[in-house]
VMD Tcl script that draws the C-alpha trace (Angstrom):
set ca {
  {0.00 0.00 0.00}
  {2.75 2.43 0.95}
  {4.57 1.60 -2.26}
  {1.39 2.29 -4.23}
  {0.94 5.71 -2.60}
  {4.62 6.48 -3.20}
  {4.33 5.69 -6.91}
  {1.16 7.74 -7.18}
  {2.92 10.68 -5.55}
  {5.79 10.50 -8.01}
  {3.35 10.34 -10.91}
  {1.53 13.42 -9.63}
  {4.78 15.37 -9.36}
  {5.77 14.38 -12.91}
  {2.36 15.49 -14.22}
  {2.62 18.88 -12.48}
  {6.13 19.47 -13.81}
  {5.05 18.49 -17.32}
  {2.08 20.84 -17.21}
  {4.26 23.70 -15.99}
  {6.82 23.08 -18.69}
  {4.13 22.78 -21.33}
  {2.74 26.20 -20.44}
  {6.03 28.07 -20.55}
  {7.09 30.17 -23.55}
  {10.28 28.09 -23.80}
  {8.26 24.88 -24.31}
  {6.07 26.62 -26.86}
  {9.16 27.69 -28.77}
  {10.56 24.17 -28.66}
  {7.27 22.70 -29.90}
  {7.00 25.14 -32.78}
  {10.67 24.66 -33.61}
  {10.36 20.87 -33.86}
  {7.05 21.22 -35.71}
  {8.77 23.32 -38.34}
  {6.93 26.50 -37.34}
  {8.59 29.92 -36.92}
  {9.63 30.84 -33.42}
  {8.61 34.11 -31.79}
  {11.82 34.75 -29.88}
  {10.41 37.85 -28.25}
  {8.21 35.59 -26.13}
  {11.11 33.46 -24.90}
  {12.35 34.14 -21.41}
  {16.08 34.48 -22.02}
  {18.25 32.72 -19.45}
  {20.83 34.71 -17.51}
  {23.74 33.98 -19.83}
  {21.68 35.10 -22.84}
  {20.88 38.38 -21.10}
  {24.58 38.97 -20.44}
  {25.34 38.17 -24.07}
  {22.69 40.64 -25.19}
  {24.19 43.34 -22.99}
  {27.63 42.58 -24.36}
  {26.31 42.80 -27.91}
  {24.63 46.13 -27.21}
  {27.85 47.48 -25.69}
  {30.00 46.32 -28.60}
  {27.41 47.65 -31.04}
  {27.51 50.98 -29.23}
  {31.27 51.12 -29.64}
  {31.06 50.19 -33.32}
  {28.48 52.89 -34.02}
  {30.20 55.43 -31.82}
  {27.29 55.71 -29.40}
  {29.74 54.72 -26.67}
  {33.02 56.69 -26.82}
  {36.14 54.63 -27.30}
  {38.71 55.36 -24.65}
  {41.68 57.07 -26.26}
  {44.53 54.61 -25.77}
  {47.63 55.72 -23.88}
  {50.04 57.60 -26.10}
  {53.65 58.63 -25.79}
  {55.77 61.56 -26.91}
  {56.57 59.94 -30.24}
  {52.81 59.71 -30.95}
  {52.13 63.41 -30.43}
  {51.81 65.77 -33.41}
  {53.31 69.25 -33.03}
  {53.03 71.24 -36.28}
  {54.92 74.48 -36.91}
  {53.42 77.57 -38.49}
  {56.32 79.86 -39.47}
  {57.75 80.47 -42.94}
  {61.25 80.58 -41.45}
  {60.75 77.09 -40.07}
  {59.77 75.89 -43.55}
  {62.65 77.70 -45.22}
  {65.11 76.10 -42.79}
  {63.55 72.63 -43.34}
  {62.57 72.34 -39.71}
  {60.81 69.12 -38.78}
  {57.03 69.59 -38.41}
  {56.95 72.50 -40.86}
  {55.11 72.32 -44.19}
  {53.86 74.18 -47.21}
  {51.07 75.67 -45.10}
  {53.73 77.89 -43.50}
  {53.73 79.91 -46.74}
  {49.93 80.26 -46.87}
  {48.81 83.84 -47.58}
  {45.25 84.83 -46.70}
  {43.56 88.21 -46.49}
  {46.82 90.13 -46.30}
  {48.49 87.90 -43.72}
  {50.87 84.98 -43.83}
  {50.01 81.80 -41.99}
  {53.05 82.39 -39.78}
  {51.23 85.36 -38.29}
  {47.91 83.71 -37.44}
  {48.25 79.94 -37.85}
  {48.97 78.83 -34.28}
  {45.34 77.96 -33.53}
  {45.03 75.84 -36.67}
  {48.27 74.05 -35.82}
  {46.95 73.27 -32.34}
  {43.67 71.86 -33.67}
  {45.63 69.73 -36.15}
  {47.84 68.55 -33.27}
  {44.82 67.42 -31.26}
  {43.04 65.75 -34.17}
  {46.10 63.91 -35.46}
  {47.12 62.77 -31.98}
  {43.82 61.66 -30.46}
  {41.87 60.41 -33.48}
  {42.85 57.55 -35.80}
  {43.31 60.11 -38.58}
  {45.75 62.85 -39.56}
  {45.38 66.31 -41.05}
  {47.49 69.37 -41.70}
  {46.96 72.84 -40.22}
  {45.88 73.99 -43.68}
  {43.21 71.27 -43.77}
  {41.82 72.69 -40.52}
  {41.95 76.21 -41.96}
  {39.97 75.10 -45.04}
  {37.42 73.29 -42.89}
  {36.98 76.30 -40.61}
  {36.54 78.66 -43.55}
  {33.99 76.46 -45.33}
  {32.04 74.92 -42.46}
  {32.09 77.37 -39.53}
  {31.69 81.07 -38.90}
  {35.44 81.66 -39.14}
  {36.21 84.62 -41.40}
  {39.83 85.80 -41.81}
  {40.46 89.50 -42.23}
  {43.39 91.88 -42.59}
  {42.83 93.03 -39.03}
  {42.72 89.57 -37.47}
  {42.83 86.09 -38.98}
  {43.51 84.23 -35.74}
  {41.14 81.50 -34.64}
  {39.04 82.54 -31.64}
  {37.95 80.28 -28.78}
  {34.39 79.95 -30.04}
  {35.36 78.71 -33.49}
  {38.08 76.47 -32.09}
  {35.61 74.75 -29.77}
  {33.06 74.33 -32.59}
  {35.68 72.84 -34.91}
  {37.04 70.41 -32.32}
  {33.53 69.22 -31.46}
  {32.83 68.72 -35.18}
  {36.00 66.64 -35.27}
  {34.71 64.33 -32.54}
  {36.39 65.88 -29.51}
  {34.78 66.31 -26.12}
  {36.12 69.68 -25.00}
  {35.39 72.95 -23.26}
  {37.03 76.30 -22.56}
  {38.05 77.59 -19.13}
  {39.17 80.65 -17.20}
  {42.49 80.65 -15.40}
  {41.95 79.19 -11.96}
  {43.33 81.10 -8.97}
  {44.85 77.83 -7.78}
  {47.78 76.35 -9.68}
  {47.01 72.98 -8.12}
  {43.51 73.01 -9.60}
  {44.91 73.90 -13.03}
  {47.52 71.16 -12.71}
  {44.87 68.57 -11.87}
  {42.83 69.59 -14.91}
  {45.82 69.26 -17.21}
  {46.75 65.93 -15.68}
  {43.26 64.46 -16.23}
  {42.74 65.86 -19.76}
  {44.01 64.09 -22.87}
  {45.38 67.34 -24.31}
  {44.99 71.06 -23.76}
  {45.24 74.15 -25.92}
  {46.45 77.14 -23.95}
  {46.68 80.83 -24.85}
  {49.90 82.37 -23.56}
  {51.31 85.87 -23.58}
  {54.71 87.32 -22.75}
  {52.84 90.15 -21.01}
  {51.96 87.66 -18.29}
  {55.27 85.76 -18.20}
  {58.28 85.98 -20.53}
  {60.37 82.99 -19.48}
  {59.41 81.04 -22.62}
  {57.98 83.72 -24.90}
  {59.19 87.25 -25.64}
  {57.23 89.94 -27.46}
  {54.29 87.58 -27.93}
  {50.96 89.31 -27.25}
  {48.95 86.09 -27.71}
  {49.84 82.61 -28.89}
  {48.14 79.19 -28.86}
  {50.19 76.15 -27.81}
  {49.30 72.56 -26.96}
  {50.34 70.73 -23.81}
  {49.95 67.08 -22.84}
  {51.55 64.12 -21.07}
  {51.90 65.67 -17.63}
  {54.71 64.10 -15.59}
  {54.20 64.35 -11.84}
  {57.81 63.42 -11.11}
  {59.07 66.80 -12.31}
  {55.82 68.74 -12.83}
  {56.39 69.12 -16.59}
  {54.37 68.75 -19.78}
  {55.21 68.16 -23.43}
  {54.91 71.49 -25.24}
  {53.69 71.84 -28.80}
  {54.72 75.37 -29.81}
  {53.77 76.18 -33.43}
  {55.79 79.40 -33.39}
  {59.13 78.12 -32.13}
  {61.16 75.17 -33.44}
  {63.31 75.64 -30.33}
  {60.47 75.35 -27.82}
  {58.53 72.79 -29.84}
  {58.51 69.25 -28.43}
  {60.36 70.20 -25.26}
  {59.27 69.34 -21.75}
  {58.65 72.52 -19.79}
  {57.49 73.23 -16.23}
  {53.71 73.44 -16.17}
  {54.07 76.45 -13.90}
  {55.54 78.35 -16.88}
  {52.37 77.68 -18.85}
  {50.15 78.63 -15.94}
  {52.00 81.89 -15.30}
  {51.96 82.84 -19.01}
  {48.20 82.32 -19.53}
  {46.82 85.42 -21.21}
  {44.51 86.85 -18.57}
  {43.16 89.63 -20.80}
  {41.54 87.00 -23.03}
  {37.95 85.89 -22.50}
  {39.22 82.36 -21.86}
  {42.70 81.04 -21.20}
  {42.65 77.35 -22.10}
  {40.67 74.52 -23.67}
  {40.69 70.96 -22.32}
  {40.13 67.94 -24.55}
  {38.76 65.03 -22.51}
  {38.00 62.40 -25.14}
  {37.38 61.52 -28.78}
  {34.19 59.86 -30.11}
  {34.19 58.46 -33.62}
  {30.45 58.93 -34.21}
  {30.75 62.64 -33.43}
  {33.46 63.15 -36.04}
  {31.65 64.95 -38.87}
  {34.85 65.42 -40.86}
  {36.61 62.04 -40.99}
  {39.44 63.63 -42.94}
  {42.56 61.51 -43.14}
  {45.92 62.31 -44.68}
  {48.26 65.24 -45.32}
  {48.48 66.22 -48.98}
  {50.89 69.13 -48.59}
  {54.63 68.65 -48.75}
  {55.98 68.76 -45.22}
  {58.96 67.79 -43.11}
  {57.64 64.79 -41.25}
  {59.66 63.43 -38.34}
  {61.81 60.39 -39.01}
  {60.23 57.14 -37.87}
}
mol new
graphics top color blue
foreach p $ca { graphics top sphere $p radius 0.5 }
foreach p [lrange $ca 0 end-1] q [lrange $ca 1 end] { graphics top cylinder $p $q radius 0.2 }
display resetview
């Protein structure tokens, strides 16, 4: 008798499990699959590992489409672009100079106003997978933004520089000089690159008779408090490591803003996707 009740109990459990399984969306999908019918996968309760796979796919898809920014990989001094702007640099065959140094626009030579375009080209060619020349940036600014060179002033202003860099996929913003050097140092250390506006009127240890000049800085080294300087106007200063305090002290305080920080690059936000330098230039030896 006990054995009979035991067997009946097992049978009841099997029936309940079968009924539960039969009513689940998974069983329905299996039945339709084996019956040759189409499967409505939206009704299937995905197991945990499938949910993780779906999340992984969405993440990878976001990277591929640029919806998720790709972290700019670590770079070193040899990876940094530091273009020169001056015609004397080109005439002396200085490395990083090019035909753009002889550009003449609206009564001015590129050597007199090209530092901002060199800095944008430095940022784009260093942080993105592409390269461009300062003249490419000039042409883009002239055609696609509100930049308008004139005899009085052909220099790139902060507003146009920010617009161009954002068009080129950069996450960036402009800032006032902080009263605290430590705060400025921390900003430079955390940013990928920075464009700073310096003036010899504020500090003349690196620049003399320079009312306003854009330079790039990056790769802060805490061991000696220095940065790699990209100085479009000086083959001597260009690509040297200088104390960050020199940059801080030389920030042009009469300007509306003093520096621009570039935090990241996102491929999907790059509206330009320009790649390559067509002008003749003195590229560094590999």
